[in-house]
Backbone bond lengths (Angstrom), bond angles and torsions (degrees), N, CA, C in turn:
res aa  C-N    CA-C-N  psi(-1)  N-CA   C-N-CA  omega(-1)  CA-C   N-CA-C  phi
1 M - - - 1.443 - - 1.526 111.48 -
2 K 1.362 114.73 -37.88 1.446 119.08 179.02 1.546 110.87 -62.21
3 T 1.313 115.84 -36.84 1.490 122.18 179.52 1.529 109.86 -62.82
4 I 1.341 116.98 -41.54 1.458 119.10 -179.94 1.514 110.82 -64.46
5 H 1.342 117.72 -38.95 1.453 120.75 178.43 1.534 111.20 -64.22
6 L 1.324 116.46 -39.68 1.464 120.46 178.74 1.532 111.30 -66.29
7 Y 1.353 116.63 -40.21 1.469 119.67 177.27 1.523 110.73 -64.62
8 L 1.345 116.58 -40.92 1.457 120.02 179.36 1.523 110.44 -63.43
9 L 1.339 116.24 -44.05 1.464 120.43 179.86 1.509 110.29 -63.99
10 A 1.329 118.59 -43.60 1.472 121.02 177.83 1.502 110.54 -62.12
11 F 1.356 117.60 -41.89 1.455 119.71 179.64 1.544 110.71 -61.11
12 L 1.347 116.18 -42.97 1.457 118.67 -179.47 1.523 112.25 -66.93
13 V 1.338 116.89 -41.10 1.436 119.20 -177.49 1.521 111.90 -68.49
14 F 1.336 117.04 -43.63 1.466 120.78 -176.08 1.528 114.23 -82.79
15 S 1.319 117.08 -14.47 1.466 117.39 -179.94 1.525 114.06 -104.54
16 V 1.342 116.00 7.02 1.456 118.58 -179.94 1.523 109.07 -67.15
17 K 1.336 115.24 128.96 1.454 121.13 -179.57 1.526 112.14 -104.06
18 G 1.290 117.03 -10.38 1.489 120.72 -178.44 1.496 108.56 162.36
19 F 1.313 114.34 -161.85 1.444 121.78 -177.56 1.505 110.87 -115.11
20 C 1.318 116.32 151.27 1.467 121.73 177.32 1.518 108.03 -76.18
21 A 1.303 117.33 118.54 1.458 119.42 -175.09 1.528 113.08 -109.76
22 E 1.317 118.62 -6.82 1.459 119.51 -176.68 1.522 112.26 -93.20
23 P 1.322 115.87 143.51 1.466 119.50 168.33 1.513 108.25 -70.15
24 S 1.327 117.67 156.83 1.453 120.58 178.58 1.509 110.93 -142.36
25 L 1.329 115.44 157.24 1.451 123.95 175.90 1.521 106.51 -139.14
26 E 1.332 117.95 132.15 1.468 118.35 -177.37 1.536 113.05 -150.55
27 A 1.296 114.41 155.40 1.460 122.86 172.79 1.534 106.98 -107.25
28 K 1.351 115.24 134.08 1.460 119.12 -176.55 1.533 110.24 -123.40
29 L 1.288 115.17 146.65 1.466 122.68 174.96 1.518 107.53 -127.09
30 G 1.343 116.28 126.42 1.453 119.15 -176.91 1.527 112.78 -139.93
31 Y 1.306 114.36 171.78 1.468 122.67 173.95 1.500 106.51 -109.67
32 F 1.358 115.58 125.60 1.471 122.47 -177.14 1.507 109.67 -106.31
33 F 1.349 116.27 137.39 1.461 120.85 170.25 1.522 108.38 -139.54
34 F 1.343 115.73 143.31 1.447 121.10 -175.29 1.527 111.85 -69.71
35 A 1.332 116.33 148.80 1.442 121.30 175.43 1.538 109.97 -78.36
36 D 1.316 117.67 -31.37 1.467 123.37 -177.59 1.533 108.74 -78.54
37 S 1.333 117.24 127.55 1.467 120.93 -176.66 1.535 113.52 -64.76
38 K 1.332 117.11 -35.63 1.453 119.32 178.83 1.546 110.98 -67.79
39 M 1.317 116.81 -38.15 1.471 120.55 176.81 1.528 110.15 -63.86
40 R 1.336 116.39 -38.68 1.494 120.31 177.78 1.502 110.75 -63.83
41 K 1.341 119.25 -34.43 1.465 121.44 178.85 1.512 111.94 -70.33
42 V 1.343 117.33 -38.22 1.464 120.79 -179.75 1.546 109.84 -74.65
43 Y 1.329 115.80 -49.85 1.458 121.55 -175.90 1.525 109.47 -101.65
44 D 1.314 115.30 79.63 1.469 120.26 -174.72 1.525 112.59 -106.08
45 E 1.327 117.82 10.97 1.460 121.60 177.64 1.530 109.23 -121.77
46 G 1.331 115.51 155.45 1.467 119.72 176.69 1.506 113.21 71.61
47 G 1.282 117.00 -155.96 1.448 120.85 178.05 1.519 113.73 136.52
48 V 1.337 118.39 27.38 1.469 122.06 -177.85 1.512 111.68 -73.79
49 D 1.316 116.92 134.02 1.459 123.28 174.28 1.519 107.29 -129.76
50 L 1.309 117.79 117.17 1.493 123.37 175.79 1.511 108.51 -110.84
51 Q 1.348 116.65 135.01 1.450 119.93 -178.93 1.549 110.16 -136.88
52 L 1.306 113.68 149.39 1.465 122.05 168.42 1.527 103.76 -122.39
53 S 1.321 116.80 120.86 1.478 118.56 -175.63 1.528 109.51 -136.19
54 G 1.335 113.08 160.38 1.453 119.16 177.88 1.511 109.87 -154.40
55 S 1.329 114.16 160.44 1.484 119.67 176.15 1.512 109.03 -143.24
56 Y 1.326 113.92 152.15 1.456 120.11 179.15 1.534 109.13 -139.09
57 P 1.360 116.51 126.72 1.476 118.11 -176.84 1.522 111.90 -68.48
58 V 1.341 114.05 138.62 1.474 119.45 177.38 1.539 111.69 -120.27
59 W 1.331 116.84 -21.76 1.467 120.54 177.41 1.498 109.53 -166.43
60 K 1.317 118.25 120.36 1.473 125.84 178.51 1.527 112.46 37.83
61 W 1.321 118.08 -98.75 1.471 122.79 -175.37 1.549 112.86 -95.90
62 L 1.334 116.65 -2.19 1.462 121.11 -175.54 1.516 112.91 -99.67
63 H 1.339 115.46 128.56 1.469 122.57 179.65 1.524 109.33 -120.86
64 L 1.343 116.10 152.83 1.455 121.10 163.53 1.511 107.18 -82.54
65 Y 1.306 117.01 138.61 1.476 121.80 -176.13 1.509 110.03 -127.15
66 G 1.319 117.72 142.48 1.428 122.32 176.04 1.518 111.40 -149.01
67 S 1.333 116.81 150.10 1.455 120.90 177.10 1.524 111.22 -152.91
68 V 1.318 114.25 152.60 1.473 122.95 171.08 1.504 105.05 -123.16
69 E 1.336 115.00 134.54 1.471 120.70 -173.60 1.525 111.39 -127.53
70 Y 1.292 115.43 158.17 1.464 122.08 165.56 1.527 106.07 -135.17
71 L 1.320 116.82 126.41 1.466 118.94 176.69 1.530 109.21 -135.34
72 Q 1.330 115.28 149.31 1.444 121.56 -173.73 1.513 111.02 -145.07
73 R 1.346 115.86 140.34 1.474 121.43 175.89 1.525 107.48 -138.45
74 S 1.338 116.29 148.49 1.453 123.03 175.87 1.520 108.96 -121.94
75 G 1.337 114.93 154.37 1.456 118.05 179.98 1.517 111.35 -170.87
76 H 1.321 115.18 -161.29 1.470 122.77 -178.41 1.518 109.44 -140.34
77 S 1.338 115.67 146.47 1.459 120.11 176.96 1.518 108.58 -61.98
78 L 1.317 116.49 150.45 1.458 121.39 -173.77 1.525 113.13 -71.03
79 S 1.326 117.52 -36.27 1.451 118.56 -175.00 1.544 113.25 -90.38
80 D 1.329 117.47 -43.32 1.468 120.99 -175.94 1.502 116.44 -104.55
81 H 1.302 117.13 -4.24 1.469 123.45 179.90 1.540 111.56 57.57
82 Q 1.340 116.30 38.33 1.454 120.56 176.13 1.516 110.40 -91.05
83 K 1.314 116.90 142.91 1.470 123.05 -171.79 1.533 110.46 -65.52
84 T 1.306 115.91 139.96 1.457 122.57 174.20 1.529 109.53 -142.57
85 D 1.297 116.55 144.22 1.468 122.45 178.61 1.539 107.79 -129.40
86 I 1.331 114.27 144.42 1.469 119.58 175.40 1.508 107.95 -132.62
87 W 1.314 117.45 137.52 1.459 120.92 171.08 1.519 109.73 -138.52
88 Q 1.319 113.76 153.71 1.464 121.13 -176.36 1.519 110.02 -135.44
89 I 1.340 113.78 151.04 1.478 120.49 169.80 1.527 106.80 -124.97
90 P 1.313 117.85 93.58 1.490 121.34 174.43 1.518 111.29 -86.11
91 V 1.319 116.30 142.13 1.449 124.04 173.97 1.517 106.45 -122.56
92 T 1.314 116.63 121.91 1.455 122.94 -171.70 1.515 111.36 -118.07
93 V 1.296 117.18 138.72 1.457 123.92 173.15 1.522 104.98 -133.83
94 G 1.346 117.20 134.54 1.448 117.99 179.94 1.515 111.71 -169.15
95 L 1.307 113.13 -160.37 1.479 121.28 179.83 1.505 109.41 -116.14
96 K 1.316 114.41 147.37 1.465 121.42 -179.71 1.527 108.99 -129.52
97 G 1.331 115.87 119.05 1.434 121.70 173.55 1.522 108.86 -92.53
98 C 1.330 117.62 130.96 1.461 119.05 -172.95 1.543 110.20 -140.93
99 V 1.314 114.89 130.45 1.486 120.29 175.97 1.540 110.74 -127.36
100 T 1.321 115.41 144.97 1.449 121.69 178.77 1.528 109.01 -86.14
101 I 1.320 115.27 128.98 1.464 120.64 178.84 1.544 109.00 -91.00
102 C 1.314 116.93 -44.40 1.441 123.36 175.14 1.541 108.51 -151.62
103 S 1.314 119.44 -176.18 1.459 120.88 -175.88 1.530 113.73 -63.13
104 W 1.313 117.99 -19.26 1.456 120.54 -176.78 1.520 113.91 -120.91
105 A 1.352 119.05 10.74 1.465 120.78 -179.94 1.513 112.53 -148.87
106 S 1.321 115.62 146.66 1.458 120.54 175.61 1.536 109.33 -143.38
107 Y 1.325 115.77 161.15 1.468 122.45 178.69 1.510 107.92 -120.60
108 Y 1.337 117.36 142.23 1.448 119.96 179.20 1.541 111.60 -138.94
109 L 1.341 114.29 160.31 1.444 123.94 176.00 1.541 106.57 -137.90
110 T 1.343 116.86 129.22 1.450 121.49 -178.63 1.522 109.99 -121.66
111 A 1.331 116.95 151.13 1.465 120.67 177.89 1.543 107.58 -159.84
112 G 1.334 114.57 151.91 1.470 118.05 175.46 1.517 112.83 163.76
113 P 1.320 115.84 -176.57 1.455 120.46 177.62 1.537 111.30 -82.45
114 R 1.331 114.05 161.82 1.475 119.72 -177.00 1.514 108.24 -143.88
115 Y 1.344 116.47 130.82 1.423 122.59 170.40 1.533 107.20 -96.26
116 F 1.327 117.44 140.23 1.465 118.21 179.75 1.524 111.68 -140.91
117 Y 1.313 114.49 149.00 1.458 123.01 173.93 1.536 105.31 -118.82
118 V 1.308 118.60 133.84 1.447 122.61 -178.01 1.540 110.03 -129.31
119 H 1.329 114.92 139.79 1.470 122.59 179.89 1.549 107.77 -129.34
120 V 1.308 116.89 130.07 1.461 122.54 176.63 1.510 108.18 -118.09
121 H 1.317 117.23 131.54 1.470 123.49 175.29 1.513 108.87 -118.02
122 N 1.361 116.02 122.63 1.480 121.01 -177.88 1.522 109.34 -115.78
123 D 1.311 116.73 138.03 1.459 123.26 172.67 1.515 107.77 -98.57
124 S 1.331 116.65 68.76 1.460 121.45 -175.39 1.523 110.04 -149.19
125 S 1.294 117.04 144.73 1.461 120.70 176.37 1.549 111.63 -88.64
126 Y 1.328 116.23 -7.29 1.480 120.38 -176.99 1.530 113.11 -88.71
127 V 1.293 117.93 -23.29 1.478 121.54 -179.88 1.498 108.80 -127.87
128 D 1.358 115.93 167.80 1.474 119.49 177.51 1.526 109.97 -58.50
129 R 1.333 114.38 141.10 1.454 120.30 179.60 1.537 111.23 -68.17
130 N 1.321 116.67 -41.72 1.456 121.86 -179.08 1.525 110.75 -128.79
131 L 1.294 116.40 129.20 1.490 122.77 176.71 1.501 107.83 -127.49
132 D 1.352 115.73 136.30 1.471 122.12 178.60 1.508 109.03 -130.67
133 E 1.319 115.93 146.60 1.460 120.79 175.62 1.527 107.72 -160.99
134 N 1.331 116.93 162.85 1.443 121.78 173.49 1.502 108.52 -139.27
135 G 1.324 115.58 166.55 1.452 119.25 -177.67 1.504 112.73 -173.54
136 I 1.311 114.98 -177.81 1.469 122.75 179.68 1.529 107.57 -117.96
137 G 1.302 116.51 135.69 1.443 122.82 176.82 1.521 111.25 -140.07
138 G 1.302 116.96 -151.42 1.449 121.39 179.07 1.516 110.38 -150.26
139 F 1.317 115.46 167.96 1.454 121.46 179.80 1.494 112.38 -146.59
140 L 1.320 116.38 157.64 1.447 124.69 175.66 1.527 106.52 -141.15
141 G 1.310 117.44 125.94 1.454 120.56 -178.83 1.515 112.34 -134.02
142 T 1.322 115.59 160.21 1.459 121.11 177.89 1.518 109.28 -151.55
143 G 1.300 116.54 160.62 1.444 118.60 177.42 1.528 113.04 177.54
144 F 1.310 113.60 175.31 1.470 122.32 176.33 1.529 107.31 -119.35
145 S 1.322 115.29 132.46 1.455 122.05 176.98 1.543 107.12 -107.60
146 F 1.351 115.41 132.29 1.450 120.77 179.59 1.524 107.86 -119.14
147 F 1.343 116.19 142.72 1.448 122.02 179.78 1.520 109.41 -118.96
148 P 1.330 119.36 84.29 1.477 120.73 -178.15 1.542 111.08 -69.12
149 Y 1.319 117.87 -26.56 1.467 124.01 176.40 1.509 107.46 -134.46
150 R 1.309 116.61 159.59 1.470 121.61 -179.98 1.522 109.03 -57.68
151 H 1.324 116.26 127.12 1.458 126.31 179.28 1.527 115.52 73.70
152 F 1.344 119.20 -16.95 1.464 120.64 179.86 1.506 109.89 -84.67
153 L 1.312 116.80 129.36 1.466 122.88 -170.26 1.531 110.41 -119.39
154 V 1.337 117.69 129.37 1.447 123.23 172.29 1.548 105.47 -116.81
155 D 1.291 117.73 126.48 1.455 122.51 -173.73 1.529 110.88 -121.59
156 L 1.321 117.72 122.94 1.466 123.48 171.31 1.530 106.94 -103.09
157 F 1.326 116.97 118.97 1.462 118.49 -170.10 1.541 112.49 -134.88
158 G 1.312 113.44 161.70 1.464 123.45 171.68 1.522 107.98 -139.83
159 E 1.326 115.93 149.56 1.472 119.60 -175.13 1.508 109.81 -150.20
160 Y 1.326 116.99 143.24 1.446 123.12 173.62 1.541 107.85 -122.06
161 S 1.332 116.13 136.74 1.465 119.20 177.46 1.532 109.99 -128.11
162 Y 1.304 115.76 146.43 1.448 123.04 175.46 1.515 107.17 -117.42
163 E 1.347 115.84 117.22 1.458 121.83 -176.62 1.531 108.72 -141.27
164 R 1.300 117.14 101.81 1.478 121.28 -179.58 1.503 108.09 -96.77
165 V 1.330 116.94 134.26 1.450 122.01 -176.89 1.535 108.72 -143.72
166 H 1.342 113.92 152.60 1.481 120.41 174.54 1.526 105.94 -123.77
167 L 1.330 117.58 108.53 1.460 122.79 179.49 1.519 108.41 -85.41
168 N 1.329 115.93 114.24 1.457 120.98 -178.46 1.531 110.24 -83.90
169 T 1.318 116.52 139.68 1.451 122.03 -178.49 1.545 110.11 -111.91
170 S 1.321 115.28 152.77 1.445 119.72 175.03 1.529 111.97 -98.17
171 K 1.339 117.45 -6.26 1.474 121.97 -179.29 1.532 109.95 -77.91
172 R 1.301 115.08 142.38 1.452 121.22 177.37 1.538 109.55 -78.82
173 N 1.282 116.25 151.01 1.486 123.56 177.08 1.527 111.82 61.99
174 V 1.305 117.62 23.40 1.480 119.71 175.07 1.533 106.33 -114.23
175 E 1.302 114.79 121.86 1.454 121.74 -179.42 1.511 110.20 -89.05
176 T 1.321 117.66 129.02 1.467 121.54 175.79 1.514 109.05 -114.19
177 K 1.326 115.65 150.32 1.452 121.68 -179.51 1.500 109.20 -129.08
178 S 1.315 114.87 159.26 1.450 121.04 170.76 1.546 107.93 -72.54
179 M 1.313 116.06 136.70 1.481 118.94 -177.97 1.514 111.36 -137.86
180 Q 1.317 114.83 152.97 1.466 122.79 176.28 1.506 107.35 -90.98
181 I 1.354 116.96 111.63 1.455 120.76 -178.37 1.522 112.36 -105.34
182 G 1.313 116.79 7.75 1.443 121.80 173.62 1.516 110.70 -81.26
183 G 1.310 116.21 178.28 1.441 118.69 -179.72 1.521 111.90 179.56
184 F 1.323 114.79 -149.26 1.449 122.00 -174.81 1.528 110.49 -114.64
185 V 1.326 116.85 143.88 1.443 122.99 174.04 1.535 107.26 -129.86
186 V 1.318 116.51 133.81 1.471 121.54 169.80 1.495 106.30 -126.21
187 G 1.345 116.82 142.59 1.444 118.33 -179.31 1.500 113.96 -178.55
188 I 1.335 113.16 -163.84 1.468 121.63 -176.15 1.550 108.36 -132.91
189 G 1.292 114.54 146.41 1.478 120.15 177.93 1.515 110.24 -129.17
190 L 1.313 115.67 152.42 1.461 123.14 173.78 1.499 107.02 -124.73
191 G 1.341 116.89 136.63 1.428 118.65 -177.18 1.503 115.75 -159.48
192 Y 1.314 114.49 -165.90 1.448 123.03 -177.40 1.509 109.87 -131.24
193 G 1.327 115.41 124.41 1.460 121.55 175.07 1.517 108.07 -98.79
194 F 1.339 117.93 117.64 1.467 121.34 -173.18 1.528 112.21 -74.70
């Protein structure tokens, strides 16, 4: 596996043709799954992640990057199999490094902080029906952008987010813990390169 990573890195370094100089705006659709194994057991249905993102060059290969997301998962409690839904609205601001591989393709890497709002809805009499919280986390993303036509952008991407939250309950005798509600997204985006 290490050899594959070295070959990929060598390919990217030696095939760079220049830097991505255009601003871009795109809509992305992805499949989200939690990084935490317990969260994956509870929320084992759905997984839609919708994003609107953009970047603007500030220096050679470096861009400012931002996105607004909506993601949702459905599942069931582990012991009683009662329905639960979780949705999040993350807002991300960061930096994007971008290099051109050829006239119709580029590679990028993004990273930065992320603000998120999370809402959990439970169909259970044992826990709070609705829980809300917000917090600060971080993200790391990567992908390849393809330009099949002038200005038209197709993006294949992957992203990891770290978002730790503590959902406080008003129910007595219910223990709550801090949990990692971030995870992985893989998907496709369509956009416009100016």
